[in-house]
Backbone bond lengths (Angstrom), bond angles and torsions (degrees), N, CA, C in turn:
res aa  C-N    CA-C-N  psi(-1)  N-CA   C-N-CA  omega(-1)  CA-C   N-CA-C  phi
1 M - - - 1.459 - - 1.531 110.92 -
2 A 1.323 115.53 -43.70 1.461 119.52 179.72 1.517 110.99 -63.08
3 E 1.363 116.84 -39.31 1.455 119.91 179.23 1.524 111.25 -63.69
4 D 1.351 116.93 -36.78 1.466 120.19 177.29 1.520 110.62 -64.32
5 D 1.338 116.45 -39.29 1.466 119.81 178.67 1.519 111.00 -64.18
6 I 1.351 116.24 -41.64 1.456 120.37 179.88 1.519 110.48 -64.96
7 D 1.350 116.60 -44.53 1.460 120.04 178.99 1.526 111.22 -62.06
8 G 1.317 116.45 -41.00 1.461 119.72 178.46 1.511 111.77 -64.32
9 G 1.345 116.28 -41.13 1.460 119.49 177.61 1.511 112.04 -64.39
10 A 1.339 116.07 -39.78 1.455 119.30 178.89 1.524 111.10 -63.96
11 R 1.359 115.90 -41.71 1.463 118.96 179.40 1.522 111.42 -64.14
12 R 1.344 116.23 -40.74 1.464 118.99 177.97 1.521 110.98 -64.64
13 G 1.358 116.63 -38.29 1.463 119.25 178.02 1.510 112.05 -63.92
14 I 1.344 117.20 -42.09 1.465 120.63 178.08 1.517 110.56 -63.99
15 G 1.356 116.61 -41.54 1.456 119.64 178.18 1.516 112.04 -60.97
16 T 1.333 117.00 -40.56 1.459 120.65 178.57 1.523 111.02 -64.00
17 Q 1.348 116.86 -42.72 1.451 120.16 179.32 1.526 111.57 -64.39
18 L 1.344 116.63 -38.33 1.465 119.33 178.02 1.521 110.96 -64.42
19 K 1.333 117.30 -39.98 1.458 119.72 177.48 1.520 111.05 -62.41
20 K 1.337 116.76 -38.22 1.461 119.72 178.54 1.525 111.31 -69.14
21 S 1.334 117.02 -32.85 1.458 120.13 -178.92 1.523 111.80 -70.10
22 F 1.333 116.41 -42.29 1.457 120.67 -178.69 1.532 109.22 -91.03
23 D 1.334 114.41 66.43 1.454 120.44 -178.76 1.529 110.08 -105.03
24 A 1.319 116.64 -170.19 1.464 120.91 -177.03 1.528 113.00 -60.14
25 P 1.352 120.60 -44.46 1.465 118.84 177.67 1.528 113.35 -59.54
26 F 1.354 117.06 -36.37 1.459 119.20 178.29 1.525 110.72 -60.58
27 F 1.324 116.52 -48.60 1.465 119.60 -178.59 1.528 111.29 -68.45
28 A 1.326 117.00 -28.63 1.467 119.35 175.18 1.529 110.11 -65.59
29 F 1.345 117.44 -42.76 1.463 120.70 177.08 1.524 111.14 -63.94
30 V 1.333 116.88 -40.12 1.459 119.90 177.54 1.525 110.50 -61.42
31 A 1.340 116.64 -44.18 1.462 120.30 178.88 1.527 111.51 -61.98
32 L 1.331 116.94 -41.24 1.460 120.29 177.79 1.528 111.48 -64.46
33 A 1.340 116.52 -39.69 1.462 119.90 179.26 1.529 110.82 -64.65
34 V 1.333 116.18 -42.78 1.464 119.60 178.58 1.527 110.88 -64.42
35 A 1.328 116.17 -43.09 1.466 119.77 179.06 1.527 111.37 -62.85
36 A 1.342 116.49 -41.03 1.458 120.10 178.50 1.527 111.05 -65.04
37 G 1.347 116.67 -39.23 1.456 119.61 177.56 1.513 112.43 -64.05
38 I 1.330 116.22 -43.50 1.465 119.73 178.18 1.518 110.89 -62.74
39 A 1.342 116.49 -42.77 1.460 120.28 179.73 1.527 110.69 -63.83
40 T 1.333 117.32 -40.59 1.463 120.76 178.89 1.527 110.54 -62.73
41 W 1.311 117.10 -46.10 1.471 121.19 179.08 1.529 111.05 -62.03
42 Y 1.327 115.99 -42.25 1.467 119.90 -174.33 1.524 111.63 -71.26
43 W 1.372 116.27 -45.45 1.463 118.95 -173.27 1.523 113.55 -93.32
44 R 1.337 117.78 -28.56 1.460 120.11 -176.30 1.519 113.62 -108.90
45 G 1.312 117.25 -15.60 1.451 120.08 176.57 1.519 113.19 95.68
46 P 1.345 116.35 167.57 1.475 120.68 -176.56 1.517 113.62 -64.71
47 D 1.342 118.41 -30.26 1.465 119.52 179.05 1.525 111.23 -64.06
48 A 1.324 116.37 -44.43 1.470 120.21 178.11 1.528 110.65 -65.22
49 F 1.329 116.46 -37.39 1.466 120.67 177.81 1.525 110.54 -62.39
50 D 1.340 116.69 -46.51 1.466 120.22 178.98 1.525 111.17 -63.95
51 R 1.341 116.71 -38.66 1.463 119.72 179.31 1.530 110.99 -64.69
52 A 1.349 116.61 -39.85 1.463 120.32 178.33 1.532 111.02 -64.85
53 L 1.341 116.92 -40.48 1.467 119.67 177.12 1.519 111.04 -63.77
54 H 1.327 116.85 -40.08 1.463 120.24 179.06 1.530 110.66 -63.43
55 E 1.330 117.18 -44.30 1.462 120.34 179.53 1.532 111.03 -65.02
56 A 1.348 116.34 -38.62 1.468 119.02 177.96 1.519 110.78 -64.49
57 R 1.338 116.54 -40.26 1.467 119.99 179.36 1.523 110.48 -65.01
58 E 1.336 117.42 -42.93 1.465 120.35 178.93 1.521 111.20 -62.57
59 F 1.329 116.82 -40.51 1.462 120.03 179.62 1.522 110.69 -67.11
60 A 1.347 116.54 -39.41 1.466 119.74 178.63 1.524 110.83 -63.08
61 I 1.338 117.02 -41.47 1.460 120.45 177.96 1.531 110.66 -62.18
62 F 1.332 115.71 -35.63 1.464 119.94 179.50 1.519 111.95 -72.32
63 I 1.347 116.91 -42.54 1.465 119.78 -168.26 1.520 113.46 -90.35
64 L 1.341 119.49 -30.44 1.470 120.43 -172.90 1.528 113.38 -62.12
65 P 1.343 119.95 -44.74 1.478 117.74 176.55 1.520 112.60 -60.70
66 R 1.319 116.59 -37.40 1.460 119.85 179.57 1.526 111.52 -70.13
67 M 1.336 116.28 -37.31 1.455 119.67 176.43 1.527 111.00 -64.45
68 T 1.331 116.69 -39.71 1.459 120.45 178.06 1.525 110.84 -62.01
69 A 1.332 116.02 -45.38 1.466 119.72 177.81 1.520 111.13 -62.68
70 A 1.346 117.00 -39.78 1.460 120.48 -179.93 1.521 111.32 -64.04
71 L 1.332 117.44 -41.25 1.461 120.41 178.32 1.522 111.47 -65.21
72 L 1.337 116.84 -37.94 1.464 119.89 176.71 1.527 110.93 -65.09
73 I 1.320 116.60 -41.41 1.466 120.26 177.22 1.518 110.34 -58.24
74 A 1.343 116.46 -47.28 1.460 120.50 -179.55 1.522 111.19 -60.33
75 A 1.338 116.67 -44.00 1.464 120.07 -178.61 1.527 111.67 -65.30
76 F 1.331 116.71 -44.78 1.464 119.76 -178.36 1.530 111.84 -68.06
77 L 1.328 117.03 -37.48 1.460 119.43 179.41 1.519 111.32 -64.23
78 Q 1.345 116.35 -36.98 1.457 118.72 178.05 1.521 111.56 -61.63
79 V 1.337 116.64 -31.59 1.464 120.53 -179.88 1.528 110.86 -83.17
80 L 1.341 116.52 -38.86 1.463 120.29 -172.47 1.523 113.10 -77.66
81 V 1.338 117.30 -36.56 1.465 119.87 -174.87 1.530 109.26 -86.43
82 P 1.314 118.30 115.86 1.467 120.15 -179.01 1.530 111.32 -65.02
83 R 1.333 115.42 140.78 1.453 120.23 178.80 1.534 111.59 -60.99
84 A 1.318 116.56 -31.21 1.470 119.23 -178.51 1.527 111.12 -63.25
85 I 1.330 116.31 -38.46 1.465 119.70 179.15 1.527 110.38 -67.42
86 I 1.342 116.86 -46.27 1.460 120.43 178.69 1.516 110.51 -60.50
87 S 1.338 116.60 -42.81 1.457 120.57 -179.78 1.520 111.21 -63.35
88 R 1.322 117.16 -38.31 1.456 120.74 -178.56 1.531 111.80 -71.82
89 L 1.334 117.20 -35.33 1.458 120.80 -175.64 1.524 113.12 -87.92
90 I 1.330 116.72 -49.01 1.472 119.58 -173.86 1.534 111.48 -137.47
91 G 1.332 116.55 29.92 1.455 120.34 -179.83 1.517 112.64 -76.56
92 E 1.327 115.56 -173.53 1.451 121.76 -172.98 1.528 113.34 -61.00
93 K 1.328 117.41 -30.31 1.466 120.03 -173.85 1.527 113.41 -99.85
94 T 1.330 118.14 9.95 1.465 119.58 -175.61 1.524 112.97 -86.00
95 G 1.315 118.67 -21.48 1.459 121.52 175.03 1.513 113.57 58.09
96 L 1.346 115.31 -132.58 1.465 121.47 -176.43 1.527 111.41 -61.95
97 R 1.326 117.27 -38.30 1.464 119.56 -179.80 1.528 110.79 -60.14
98 G 1.315 117.60 -43.53 1.454 120.66 178.10 1.518 112.36 -63.46
99 I 1.319 116.50 -38.08 1.457 120.43 178.37 1.527 110.69 -65.60
100 L 1.321 117.61 -40.30 1.463 120.93 177.99 1.526 111.10 -64.90
101 V 1.335 116.80 -41.58 1.468 120.43 177.46 1.526 110.42 -62.35
102 A 1.323 116.49 -44.61 1.465 120.61 -179.79 1.525 111.21 -65.44
103 T 1.322 117.19 -37.43 1.468 120.69 177.99 1.521 110.64 -62.87
104 L 1.321 116.54 -44.87 1.462 120.17 178.16 1.526 110.84 -62.88
105 A 1.334 117.14 -44.18 1.469 120.61 179.96 1.517 111.18 -63.85
106 G 1.320 117.53 -40.44 1.458 120.24 179.11 1.514 112.35 -64.34
107 G 1.328 116.84 -41.75 1.460 119.98 178.71 1.514 113.22 -65.90
108 L 1.334 116.95 -27.70 1.464 120.97 -178.37 1.525 113.24 -91.74
109 T 1.338 117.56 -5.22 1.460 120.24 -178.96 1.525 110.13 -75.89
110 P 1.324 118.57 120.15 1.462 120.51 -179.50 1.526 111.30 -82.70
111 G 1.327 115.60 168.44 1.453 120.70 171.34 1.511 113.71 83.45
112 G 1.327 114.42 -173.91 1.450 122.22 -176.09 1.510 112.68 -98.50
113 P 1.340 116.94 -158.84 1.463 121.19 -176.86 1.525 113.74 -59.45
114 L 1.334 117.76 -31.23 1.456 119.59 -178.44 1.520 112.38 -72.59
115 T 1.331 116.85 -10.46 1.460 120.83 171.18 1.518 110.93 -96.16
116 A 1.333 116.55 -45.34 1.456 120.65 -172.10 1.518 113.36 -74.00
117 F 1.327 117.14 -44.30 1.463 118.62 -172.94 1.527 114.26 -69.33
118 P 1.340 120.25 -35.80 1.474 116.78 171.94 1.521 113.14 -59.11
119 I 1.330 116.47 -35.66 1.463 119.11 177.02 1.524 110.25 -65.96
120 V 1.344 116.55 -42.80 1.462 120.30 178.58 1.525 110.78 -61.36
121 V 1.341 116.34 -43.15 1.464 120.11 179.25 1.528 110.33 -60.34
122 A 1.330 116.16 -43.38 1.460 119.84 179.81 1.529 111.24 -64.64
123 L 1.328 117.07 -43.69 1.464 120.28 177.79 1.519 110.81 -63.52
124 Y 1.321 115.79 -41.20 1.467 122.44 179.63 1.522 110.77 -59.79
125 A 1.324 115.80 -43.35 1.469 120.32 -176.21 1.525 112.46 -77.43
126 T 1.324 118.01 -18.39 1.464 120.07 -176.80 1.519 113.10 -105.62
127 G 1.339 117.11 13.12 1.460 118.46 168.02 1.511 117.86 107.44
128 A 1.341 119.11 13.00 1.458 119.75 177.47 1.530 109.77 -67.67
129 N 1.325 116.86 144.24 1.465 119.01 -179.98 1.526 110.40 -77.74
130 K 1.321 116.40 160.83 1.459 121.07 -172.48 1.526 112.26 -65.74
131 G 1.323 117.29 -33.35 1.466 119.35 177.69 1.511 112.17 -65.24
132 A 1.335 116.67 -39.61 1.462 120.81 178.28 1.527 110.89 -65.96
133 L 1.322 117.59 -39.57 1.469 120.49 178.74 1.518 111.22 -63.52
134 V 1.325 116.31 -43.78 1.474 120.28 178.35 1.523 110.30 -64.32
135 A 1.325 116.91 -43.04 1.462 120.61 179.43 1.525 111.29 -63.63
136 Y 1.324 116.59 -42.01 1.467 120.42 179.73 1.520 111.19 -59.29
137 L 1.338 116.79 -51.75 1.464 119.69 -178.38 1.521 111.87 -65.63
138 S 1.335 116.75 -37.40 1.463 119.80 178.97 1.523 111.14 -64.99
139 A 1.332 116.66 -43.65 1.465 120.26 179.28 1.519 111.03 -67.17
140 W 1.332 117.40 -39.95 1.469 119.76 177.80 1.525 110.81 -61.71
141 A 1.340 116.68 -41.54 1.462 120.19 -178.89 1.523 112.15 -68.56
142 M 1.330 117.11 -33.77 1.468 119.73 -173.88 1.520 113.96 -97.64
143 F 1.333 117.11 -31.57 1.465 119.44 -170.52 1.520 114.25 -123.76
144 G 1.323 118.40 19.74 1.453 118.54 178.71 1.527 110.84 -53.91
145 F 1.332 116.53 113.32 1.469 119.44 -171.53 1.520 112.07 -62.41
146 Q 1.344 116.40 -30.68 1.459 118.64 179.76 1.523 110.94 -63.73
147 R 1.343 116.82 -43.62 1.461 119.99 179.09 1.521 111.33 -67.19
148 I 1.338 115.99 -35.75 1.464 118.91 178.15 1.522 110.88 -63.95
149 L 1.340 116.23 -45.84 1.468 119.87 -177.41 1.517 112.74 -71.35
150 V 1.330 117.66 -37.08 1.461 120.83 -173.59 1.523 111.52 -86.81
151 W 1.335 117.54 -35.86 1.457 119.96 -172.32 1.526 113.78 -114.27
152 E 1.322 115.99 -57.52 1.465 118.52 -169.11 1.519 112.60 -68.04
153 Y 1.323 117.06 -50.75 1.470 119.21 -177.57 1.529 112.49 -63.52
154 P 1.348 119.49 -47.84 1.475 118.20 179.45 1.523 113.70 -64.95
155 L 1.335 117.54 -35.82 1.465 119.61 -174.82 1.527 113.50 -88.18
156 M 1.328 116.97 -36.23 1.463 120.17 -174.73 1.522 113.64 -104.12
157 G 1.325 116.95 -14.82 1.446 119.62 178.59 1.518 113.09 90.91
158 G 1.334 115.09 161.91 1.455 120.91 -176.14 1.508 114.06 -67.16
159 D 1.358 117.48 -36.91 1.464 120.15 -178.01 1.528 111.33 -63.40
160 F 1.338 116.08 -47.63 1.464 118.96 179.99 1.523 111.14 -65.78
161 T 1.336 116.59 -42.12 1.462 119.88 -178.93 1.526 110.92 -60.22
162 L 1.338 116.47 -45.05 1.462 120.37 178.75 1.525 110.87 -64.27
163 L 1.336 116.87 -42.06 1.459 120.94 178.48 1.523 111.11 -60.84
164 R 1.315 116.30 -47.16 1.468 120.47 -177.44 1.525 111.59 -65.05
165 V 1.325 116.96 -43.30 1.460 120.58 -179.76 1.532 110.76 -65.49
166 C 1.323 117.34 -44.30 1.465 120.05 -179.91 1.529 111.35 -65.61
167 A 1.338 116.27 -40.59 1.462 119.81 -177.43 1.519 112.23 -67.02
168 S 1.328 116.67 -29.51 1.467 119.60 -175.34 1.526 113.03 -110.62
169 A 1.331 117.45 9.89 1.462 120.43 -174.30 1.526 112.65 -61.05
170 A 1.324 116.66 -35.67 1.465 119.47 -175.87 1.522 113.28 -84.68
171 L 1.327 118.17 -9.58 1.462 119.99 -172.18 1.538 113.93 -63.96
172 P 1.356 119.57 -44.98 1.468 117.34 177.65 1.525 113.17 -60.97
173 V 1.330 116.63 -37.95 1.464 120.37 178.84 1.523 110.08 -65.71
174 M 1.339 116.51 -43.76 1.464 120.12 178.46 1.531 110.66 -62.30
175 A 1.332 115.95 -42.24 1.468 119.35 179.51 1.525 110.86 -63.10
176 G 1.339 116.82 -41.07 1.458 119.85 178.14 1.516 112.68 -64.30
177 L 1.343 117.04 -41.86 1.462 120.49 178.96 1.524 111.43 -65.47
178 I 1.339 116.48 -40.34 1.463 119.36 176.94 1.527 110.42 -63.19
179 A 1.334 116.12 -42.01 1.472 119.63 179.43 1.523 111.23 -60.99
180 L 1.329 117.10 -37.96 1.462 119.37 178.23 1.524 112.18 -64.17
181 R 1.328 116.70 -33.16 1.464 120.55 -176.52 1.524 112.73 -83.23
182 L 1.312 117.70 -21.81 1.461 119.58 -179.09 1.529 110.14 -68.85
183 P 1.325 118.14 145.22 1.470 120.75 -173.05 1.514 114.69 -81.88
184 W 1.312 118.87 14.63 1.456 120.98 -178.96 1.517 110.39 -85.25
185 E 1.319 115.60 133.77 1.458 121.43 176.04 1.525 109.27 -101.75
186 I 1.311 116.30 139.12 1.458 120.83 177.17 1.517 108.34 -119.45
187 R 1.317 115.31 148.68 1.460 120.58 179.14 1.518 109.00 -130.20
188 A 1.310 116.23 136.57 1.460 120.20 176.03 1.515 109.19 -67.78
189 P 1.341 117.68 141.60 1.470 119.47 177.83 1.514 110.65 -63.11
190 A 1.309 115.50 136.77 1.464 120.02 -178.89 1.513 110.49 -74.88
191 A 1.319 116.16 132.88 1.460 120.78 176.94 1.509 109.83 -79.77
192 P 1.352 117.46 151.02 1.461 119.53 177.24 1.518 111.09 -60.39
193 R 1.315 117.24 140.22 1.463 121.38 -179.23 1.522 108.97 -110.84
194 M 1.309 114.63 145.17 1.455 120.67 175.15 1.521 108.89 -103.32
195 D 1.307 116.09 127.30 1.460 120.13 178.97 1.524 109.40 -74.88
196 R 1.310 116.14 126.85 1.473 121.25 178.11 1.507 108.19 -119.42
197 K 1.308 114.36 134.68 1.461 119.97 177.28 1.524 109.66 -119.83
198 A 1.278 115.17 139.59 1.454 119.22 179.65 1.522 109.64 -70.74
């Protein structure tokens, strides 16, 4: 009986998430995609339309496995990282210290968006304050050490790299502090819940 209740709760949770997914923005994107396809066919012809579909399919094949892995990373991190640790390091009451920690973590995060954003989602869901989230993403975008070592330093040289890093070092911290002062409230998306009965 308890297993039936859990299965029913899980199904209701999935149904709720599907309703949230197929919302007005989703249908707006679908309408834009259809309009773009019609415009491509009309102005560029069927060959261009077929080429665009082929490129979209190739990109989907490339990105979907990575997106799946990124979503799994986000889900597992939310379970593995205790809320107490997040609250102590970058929680609501950490202020400037939390922003500095997030800036350092963002600069040390390797890889592209499929690495950084699952971490942000996990931090977001486990109680990180909005200033720390802004600082983390800003530092990752500006100071990702992997991009500096692989691209910026070899191509632009040490002098430019040092100049650019020094000139922009305070920007993630400033962005985080501004985010803390802005009156906007953010809420982590609620995860589906399974009803359990004793």
